[in-house]
Structures are given as structure tokens and as C-alpha cells.
VOPAGU-2260 file (C-alpha; in pm, 1 decimal, decimal comma):
REM VOPAGU-2260
SITE   aa  ch    i         X         Y         Z
SITE  MET   A    0       0,0       0,0       0,0
SITE  ALA   A    1     282,6     242,9      88,1
SITE  VAL   A    2     451,6     171,3    -246,0
SITE  ASP   A    3     125,5     233,6    -432,1
SITE  THR   A    4      76,4     564,5    -249,8
SITE  ARG   A    5     431,4     673,7    -328,1
SITE  GLN   A    6     375,3     585,8    -695,3
SITE  ARG   A    7      54,7     790,2    -699,8
SITE  ILE   A    8     237,0    1084,4    -542,5
SITE  GLU   A    9     518,3    1069,6    -797,1
SITE  ALA   A   10     271,4    1031,3   -1085,5
SITE  ALA   A   11      78,2    1333,2    -959,5
SITE  ALA   A   12     395,3    1538,2    -926,3
SITE  SER   A   13     510,0    1431,5   -1272,4
SITE  SER   A   14     183,8    1533,8   -1438,1
SITE  LEU   A   15     186,1    1869,0   -1256,3
SITE  LEU   A   16     541,3    1935,7   -1371,4
SITE  GLU   A   17     422,9    1900,7   -1730,0
SITE  GLU   A   18     168,6    2176,8   -1671,5
SITE  ARG   A   19     358,3    2440,0   -1473,9
SITE  SER   A   20     676,2    2530,4   -1296,2
SITE  PHE   A   21     796,0    2379,3    -972,8
SITE  ALA   A   22     747,4    2710,4    -789,2
SITE  GLU   A   23     381,6    2730,5    -892,4
SITE  ILE   A   24     292,2    2385,4    -757,5
SITE  THR   A   25     195,1    2340,3    -393,9
SITE  THR   A   26     198,9    2026,9    -184,3
SITE  ARG   A   27    -179,1    2060,5    -168,3
SITE  ASP   A   28    -189,3    2043,2    -549,4
SITE  VAL   A   29       9,0    1719,8    -537,7
SITE  ALA   A   30    -209,0    1570,1    -263,7
SITE  VAL   A   31    -530,9    1655,0    -449,0
SITE  ARG   A   32    -396,4    1513,6    -776,3
SITE  ALA   A   33    -284,3    1195,8    -596,2
SITE  GLY   A   34    -617,5    1162,8    -415,4
SITE  ILE   A   35    -470,5    1178,8     -65,4
SITE  SER   A   36    -448,4    1428,0     221,0
SITE  GLU   A   37    -148,2    1653,8     273,5
SITE  ALA   A   38     -82,0    1472,2     600,9
SITE  THR   A   39     -53,3    1145,3     408,8
SITE  LEU   A   40     165,3    1314,6     149,8
SITE  PHE   A   41     417,5    1418,0     413,9
SITE  ARG   A   42     436,8    1064,3     546,7
SITE  HIS   A   43     591,1     972,6     210,3
SITE  ILE   A   44     806,3    1274,9     123,8
SITE  THR   A   45    1051,0    1488,8     318,6
SITE  SER   A   46     986,2    1811,2     127,2
SITE  LYS   A   47     833,2    1949,7    -188,2
SITE  THR   A   48    1180,9    2017,3    -327,2
SITE  ASP   A   49    1295,0    1661,3    -264,9
SITE  LEU   A   50     982,0    1521,9    -431,5
SITE  PHE   A   51    1013,8    1728,7    -746,1
SITE  LEU   A   52    1386,0    1675,0    -784,1
SITE  THR   A   53    1323,1    1301,6    -749,4
SITE  VAL   A   54    1048,1    1304,3   -1011,5
SITE  TYR   A   55    1247,5    1521,8   -1250,2
SITE  GLY   A   56    1544,1    1291,7   -1197,0
SITE  HIS   A   57    1332,5     991,6   -1302,2
SITE  GLN   A   58    1232,1    1176,5   -1617,3
SITE  MET   A   59    1593,1    1263,6   -1695,6
SITE  ASP   A   60    1690,3     897,3   -1650,2
SITE  LEU   A   61    1431,1     805,3   -1914,1
SITE  ILE   A   62    1579,2    1060,5   -2155,4
SITE  MET   A   63    1923,8     912,9   -2094,8
SITE  ASP   A   64    1791,0     557,8   -2142,9
SITE  SER   A   65    1650,1     664,4   -2479,3
SITE  CYS   A   66    1978,4     828,4   -2584,2
SITE  GLU   A   67    2177,4     519,8   -2487,2
SITE  GLN   A   68    1942,2     286,1   -2674,6
SITE  ARG   A   69    1967,6     500,2   -2985,7
SITE  GLU   A   70    2346,2     497,8   -2956,4
SITE  ILE   A   71    2352,3     116,4   -2940,2
SITE  ALA   A   72    2164,6     108,9   -3270,6
SITE  TYR   A   73    2392,8     371,1   -3428,4
SITE  SER   A   74    2717,3     207,9   -3319,8
SITE  THR   A   75    2635,0    -118,9   -3495,2
SITE  LYS   A   76    2536,7      20,1   -3833,8
SITE  SER   A   77    2627,5     384,8   -3879,9
SITE  SER   A   78    2881,6     557,9   -4098,3
SITE  THR   A   79    3228,9     620,8   -3959,8
SITE  THR   A   80    3280,0     963,1   -4116,3
SITE  ALA   A   81    3363,8    1258,0   -3891,9
SITE  ALA   A   82    3031,2    1415,5   -3990,7
SITE  ALA   A   83    2844,2    1104,3   -3875,3
SITE  TYR   A   84    3007,3    1122,3   -3531,3
SITE  VAL   A   85    2916,5    1490,6   -3506,7
SITE  ASP   A   86    2554,6    1406,5   -3595,7
SITE  ARG   A   87    2537,0    1128,2   -3335,4
SITE  ILE   A   88    2656,3    1352,7   -3054,8
SITE  LEU   A   89    2433,4    1638,1   -3165,7
SITE  ALA   A   90    2133,8    1399,8   -3157,7
SITE  ILE   A   91    2208,6    1316,8   -2794,0
SITE  TYR   A   92    2221,3    1680,6   -2687,8
SITE  GLN   A   93    1926,2    1781,7   -2902,4
SITE  ALA   A   94    1706,5    1526,3   -2723,0
SITE  ARG   A   95    1805,5    1678,6   -2390,3
SITE  ALA   A   96    1763,0    2035,2   -2514,2
SITE  GLU   A   97    1412,5    1961,7   -2641,0
SITE  TYR   A   98    1323,3    1807,9   -2306,0
SITE  TYR   A   99    1460,7    2109,6   -2120,2
SITE  GLN   A  100    1276,5    2351,6   -2347,8
SITE  ASP   A  101     941,0    2186,3   -2270,6
SITE  ASN   A  102     956,4    2323,7   -1916,3
SITE  PHE   A  103    1274,5    2521,4   -1883,8
SITE  THR   A  104    1209,6    2665,0   -1538,8
SITE  ASN   A  105    1202,0    2314,9   -1389,9
SITE  ALA   A  106    1504,5    2207,4   -1596,1
SITE  ALA   A  107    1712,2    2499,0   -1470,6
SITE  GLU   A  108    1604,3    2430,0   -1112,2
SITE  TYR   A  109    1710,8    2067,2   -1147,3
SITE  VAL   A  110    2047,6    2149,4   -1303,3
SITE  LEU   A  111    2123,5    2413,1   -1039,8
SITE  ALA   A  112    2064,6    2152,2    -767,0
SITE  SER   A  113    2386,6    1984,1    -878,7
SITE  PHE   A  114    2576,7    2298,8    -775,6
SITE  ASP   A  115    2420,8    2309,8    -427,9
SITE  PRO   A  116    2636,6    2116,6    -177,7
SITE  SER   A  117    2339,3    2084,0      59,6
SITE  SER   A  118    2100,5    1937,9    -198,4
SITE  PRO   A  119    2004,0    1577,3    -121,9
SITE  ARG   A  120    1974,1    1523,6    -497,6
SITE  LYS   A  121    2324,4    1645,4    -582,9
SITE  PRO   A  122    2466,6    1290,1    -611,4
SITE  ARG   A  123    2196,4    1195,2    -859,0
SITE  THR   A  124    2237,4    1501,1   -1079,6
SITE  LEU   A  125    2614,1    1453,4   -1076,6
SITE  SER   A  126    2583,2    1086,1   -1168,4
SITE  GLN   A  127    2349,7    1175,7   -1454,9
SITE  GLY   A  128    2603,7    1428,1   -1580,4
SITE  GLU   A  129    2873,5    1161,8   -1559,9
SITE  ARG   A  130    2647,5     921,7   -1749,5
SITE  MET   A  131    2610,6    1179,2   -2027,3
SITE  ILE   A  132    2983,9    1242,2   -2042,0
SITE  ARG   A  133    3054,2     867,1   -2064,5
SITE  LEU   A  134    2803,0     826,2   -2346,9
SITE  VAL   A  135    2965,6    1098,9   -2555,5
SITE  GLU   A  136    3311,4     971,1   -2461,6
SITE  THR   A  137    3214,7     626,7   -2594,7
SITE  VAL   A  138    3118,7     777,5   -2931,2
SITE  LEU   A  139    3447,3     968,4   -2942,9
SITE  VAL   A  140    3649,8     658,7   -2852,9
SITE  GLU   A  141    3485,1     484,0   -3147,7
SITE  ALA   A  142    3573,9     784,1   -3365,1
SITE  SER   A  143    3933,7     760,0   -3245,5
SITE  GLU   A  144    3948,3     387,0   -3324,3
SITE  ASN   A  145    3829,0     469,1   -3676,2
SITE  GLY   A  146    4094,8     735,5   -3725,9
SITE  ARG   A  147    3859,1    1033,0   -3700,6
SITE  LEU   A  148    3996,8    1198,6   -3385,6
SITE  ARG   A  149    4285,7    1441,9   -3420,4
SITE  THR   A  150    4617,6    1310,5   -3290,4
SITE  GLY   A  151    4643,5    1378,1   -2919,8
SITE  GLY   A  152    4271,1    1440,6   -2880,8
SITE  SER   A  153    4123,7    1315,0   -2553,6
SITE  PRO   A  154    3772,6    1166,3   -2584,9
SITE  ARG   A  155    3713,0    1225,0   -2214,6
SITE  LEU   A  156    3823,2    1587,9   -2218,5
SITE  ILE   A  157    3619,7    1665,8   -2529,4
SITE  ALA   A  158    3310,7    1502,1   -2376,0
SITE  GLU   A  159    3356,6    1699,8   -2053,2
SITE  ASN   A  160    3391,2    2026,5   -2245,9
SITE  ILE   A  161    3074,0    1961,7   -2444,2
SITE  HIS   A  162    2883,7    1884,9   -2125,3
SITE  ALA   A  163    3016,2    2202,6   -1964,0
SITE  VAL   A  164    2892,2    2403,6   -2263,3
SITE  GLU   A  165    2544,0    2252,0   -2221,1
SITE  LEU   A  166    2538,6    2343,6   -1851,0
SITE  HIS   A  167    2656,3    2695,0   -1932,6
SITE  GLU   A  168    2377,3    2737,7   -2187,9
SITE  ILE   A  169    2115,3    2625,5   -1935,6
SITE  ILE   A  170    2245,6    2862,5   -1669,1
SITE  ARG   A  171    2294,1    3167,4   -1893,5
SITE  THR   A  172    1956,9    3140,5   -2068,0
SITE  PRO   A  173    1751,9    3292,6   -1782,7
SITE  LEU   A  174    2033,2    3519,2   -1664,3
SITE  ARG   A  175    2063,5    3685,2   -2004,3
SITE  GLU   A  176    1691,2    3656,3   -2071,2
SITE  TYR   A  177    1748,3    3455,2   -2386,5
SITE  ALA   A  178    1451,2    3291,3   -2556,0
SITE  VAL   A  179    1412,2    2939,6   -2420,3
SITE  ALA   A  180    1266,8    2818,9   -2751,8
SITE  GLN   A  181    1598,1    2904,3   -2917,7
SITE  MET   A  182    1818,4    2720,7   -2669,0
SITE  TRP   A  183    1909,4    2445,5   -2915,3
SITE  ASP   A  184    1983,3    2704,8   -3184,0
SITE  ARG   A  185    2239,9    2857,8   -2947,7
SITE  LEU   A  186    2378,4    2530,9   -2814,2
SITE  ARG   A  187    2418,0    2343,4   -3142,1
SITE  PRO   A  188    2687,5    2565,1   -3300,5
SITE  ARG   A  189    2885,3    2564,4   -2975,7
SITE  ILE   A  190    2892,3    2183,3   -2972,9
SITE  GLU   A  191    2964,7    2168,6   -3345,7
SITE  PHE   A  192    3262,1    2400,9   -3301,1
SITE  ILE   A  193    3417,8    2170,5   -3039,2
SITE  LEU   A  194    3354,3    1857,2   -3243,4
SITE  GLU   A  195    3462,1    1995,9   -3579,0
SITE  SER   A  196    3787,7    2109,1   -3418,9
SITE  ALA   A  197    3845,8    1760,5   -3276,8
SITE  LEU   A  198    3733,1    1532,4   -3559,9
SITE  VAL   A  199    3890,7    1490,2   -3900,6
SITE  GLU   A  200    3820,3    1313,5   -4226,0
SITE  PRO   A  201    4104,7    1097,6   -4360,5
């Protein structure tokens, strides 16, 4: 019964996150959507912040699962040109950018939690970032094995730099009041620049 209630709470929180920002949702909203009282809600969660970061984290895991599955398919049958490796990595980041753009306020809140030493969700956000870096690093290692990485290029370092650029774009978008809908248009050329400098055709 407790597991079922927790699932209902997380489902309610997830559906509310699709409709509005984290700041606009109250614990009462979650309780009503889950069909329980607020008292019951707080027997299953420690705080509103913890609940929403957990739910958003689940959603981000699903995005990463999808990216990894697509990469498995690509790695077994795709072209080994430098352009093909660029396209594969861009596809990974585009999927994330589109997800972020759907509800950017919540995305930014989630990403910023990884910079807060007191956040109980910091380990999860950091591990998801590491998962992303490893995925891109794997593509770049394959590129290196196929002679497409410049001599001396480090797949790990390149992957870390690309990830840092994504984080920077997420953080600067609200600070500079950039249009959220154009986030991918700003991020794509930054990633392309890194990759095109690192990858070569024979």
C-alpha cells in the first residue's frame, strides 16, 4: 500500500510538472492530484523540493535511457565519417535540449541543484552528468578507433567540455533573458565548433 501511495504521489507530481513550474505547484496540489491528504503526502516525502527533484530525476533517466538505446543502434550500423560522429553527438544533446525547453524553469532548477552542496539530490544530478559524459566519450572513442579523432585528442576531455557548454547554456539562458525556444539554436553551433575542431576526415 505504501509503495502504491508513493507511486501515486510521484505520478501526480510528474503530471503537474508538465503543466507548470515547480514554484507554482503546492503540496496541496500534489495531494489533491494523488487523491490523498497533505498529512498522508508528508508521510511519504521529506519536502516538496525533494519530491520534485526526485520526479524530474526519473524523467531525466528516461531521456538518458533513450539516448543510450539510440546509440547502441547507431554504433552497430552507422557511418564512420567525422560528420556522422558529429551528428550522433548532436542527436544526444538535441534530445536533452528539447526536453529542457518543454519546461525550462524546472530544468534549470534541477540542473542548479547539482551545484548546491546541501542538496540531497546532488549525487543523482552529478551521476546523470557523468552518465552523459561517458556516453559521448564512448562515441568519441569509437571515432578515435576509426581514425577520425585528431592526434592527441582526448575523448574524455572533449566530452567533458561539451557537457560544460550545455550546462553553461542552461544557466545563462535565464540570466541573459534569452529565448528558451531558441536554446538548441544557441547550443548546437557551440557543440559543433568543439567537435569539428576535434574530428577529421582521412
